[in-house]
C-alpha positions in Angstrom: 9.1 190.0 -15.7 12.9 189.7 -15.5 14.4 186.6 -13.8 17.0 187.5 -11.3 19.1 184.4 -12.3 19.5 185.7 -15.8 20.3 189.2 -14.8 22.8 188.2 -12.1 24.6 185.4 -14.0 24.8 186.7 -17.6 28.1 188.0 -18.9 27.9 190.9 -21.3 30.6 192.2 -23.5 30.3 195.8 -24.9 32.4 196.8 -27.9 32.2 200.4 -29.1 35.0 202.7 -30.1 33.2 205.7 -28.5 33.8 205.8 -24.7 30.6 207.8 -24.2 28.5 205.0 -25.8 30.3 202.4 -23.6 29.6 204.4 -20.5 25.9 204.8 -21.4 25.5 201.1 -22.0 27.4 200.2 -18.7 25.0 202.5 -16.8 21.9 201.0 -18.5 23.1 197.5 -17.6 24.1 198.5 -14.0 20.7 200.1 -13.4 19.0 196.9 -14.6 21.1 194.8 -12.2 23.7 193.3 -14.5 27.0 192.9 -12.7 29.1 190.8 -15.1 30.0 193.4 -17.8 33.2 193.9 -19.7 33.8 196.7 -22.1 36.3 197.5 -24.9 36.9 200.6 -27.0 39.7 198.9 -29.0 38.0 196.4 -31.4 41.4 194.7 -32.0 41.2 193.1 -28.5 37.7 191.6 -29.0 38.8 188.0 -29.7 41.2 187.9 -26.8 38.5 189.3 -24.4 35.9 187.0 -25.9 37.9 183.9 -25.1 38.8 185.0 -21.6 35.4 186.5 -20.6 33.1 184.0 -22.4 30.2 186.4 -22.7 26.5 185.4 -23.0 25.8 188.5 -25.1 27.8 190.8 -27.3 26.7 194.5 -27.7 28.6 195.5 -30.8 29.0 198.7 -32.7 29.4 198.3 -36.5 31.4 201.3 -37.5 34.7 201.2 -35.7 38.3 202.0 -36.9 40.8 199.2 -37.5 38.3 196.2 -37.0 34.7 196.9 -37.7 31.7 195.0 -36.3 31.3 193.0 -39.5 34.9 191.7 -39.2 34.3 190.8 -35.6 31.2 188.8 -36.4 33.1 187.0 -39.1 35.9 186.2 -36.7 33.4 185.0 -34.0 32.0 182.4 -36.4 35.1 180.3 -35.9 34.7 180.4 -32.1 31.0 179.8 -31.8 29.7 176.3 -32.3 26.9 176.0 -34.9 24.4 174.5 -32.4 25.1 177.3 -29.9 22.7 180.3 -29.7 25.0 183.3 -29.1 23.2 186.6 -29.3 24.9 189.6 -30.9 23.0 192.9 -30.4 24.3 195.4 -33.0 24.2 199.0 -31.9 24.6 201.4 -34.8 23.6 204.7 -36.3 23.4 203.0 -39.8 19.8 202.1 -40.2 20.1 201.1 -43.9 18.7 197.9 -45.1 22.1 196.9 -46.5 23.7 197.3 -43.1 21.0 195.3 -41.4 21.0 192.5 -44.0 24.8 192.2 -43.8 24.9 192.1 -40.0 22.0 189.6 -39.9 23.8 187.3 -42.4 26.9 187.4 -40.2 25.1 186.4 -37.0 23.5 189.5 -35.5 20.3 188.6 -33.7 18.9 192.1 -33.1 19.6 195.9 -33.5 19.5 199.0 -31.5 19.8 202.4 -33.2 21.7 205.3 -31.9 20.8 207.4 -30.0 20.0 204.6 -27.6 16.6 204.4 -26.0 17.2 203.1 -22.4 14.0 201.2 -22.1 14.3 199.6 -25.5 17.9 198.7 -24.8 17.0 197.1 -21.5 14.2 195.0 -23.0 16.1 193.9 -26.0 19.2 192.9 -23.9 17.0 190.9 -21.5 15.1 189.2 -24.3 18.3 188.0 -26.0 19.7 186.8 -22.8 16.5 185.0 -21.8 16.6 183.2 -25.2 20.2 182.2 -24.6 19.4 180.8 -21.2 16.4 178.9 -22.6 18.6 177.4 -25.3 21.1 176.3 -22.6 18.3 174.7 -20.5 17.0 172.9 -23.6 20.5 171.7 -24.5 20.9 170.3 -20.9 17.6 168.6 -21.1 18.5 167.0 -24.4 21.7 165.7 -22.9 19.8 164.1 -20.1 17.3 162.6 -22.5 20.1 161.3 -24.7 21.7 159.6 -21.8 18.4 158.1 -20.7 17.9 156.7 -24.3 21.4 155.3 -24.3 20.8 153.5 -20.9 17.4 152.2 -22.1 19.0 150.9 -25.3 21.7 149.1 -23.2 18.9 147.5 -21.0 17.0 146.5 -24.1 20.1 144.9 -25.6 20.7 143.0 -22.3 17.1 141.8 -22.3 17.4 140.7 -26.0 20.6 138.8 -25.2 18.9 137.1 -22.2 15.9 136.2 -24.3 18.1 134.8 -27.1 20.0 132.7 -24.5 16.8 131.4 -23.0 15.1 130.6 -26.3 18.2 128.9 -27.7 18.9 127.0 -24.5 15.5 125.4 -24.3 13.9 127.4 -21.5 14.5 129.0 -18.2 17.4 128.0 -16.0 16.5 125.6 -13.2 17.3 127.0 -9.7 
């Protein structure tokens, strides 16, 4: 079951030098309800678009002129914090083990092979986005818990200081 929040709020960046592939992916996403989609056929513009659009998912072709998908993943390593789960779905006709291993080592999370199967693409895209949203929720919960621990530690320190004052001063203050 797809959560509407994930579908409506996710930002997806498509990078493929073939306009026909971009159009197909845009249609697949549109039919699934995704509205925040940006596309590029010029891979030299990916970093600029990535910084401006701040996508939740990158759909990336590997074999492109000028800057290939491997180079893009290498560049993105500098922009994505280590503790951030940022999914990259590689879309390629190259099904060799070497291509998969290289892409996975550079940060790809999943693969789609060309020609693209619409149902498989929809499911893989959603699964990657769902994982990203779950990571975000977990990160937010961890921040809340960290703040609660900090507050509890401050209260404990205050109690320790009060206890030390009382025990050193010979008892409770008279009121």
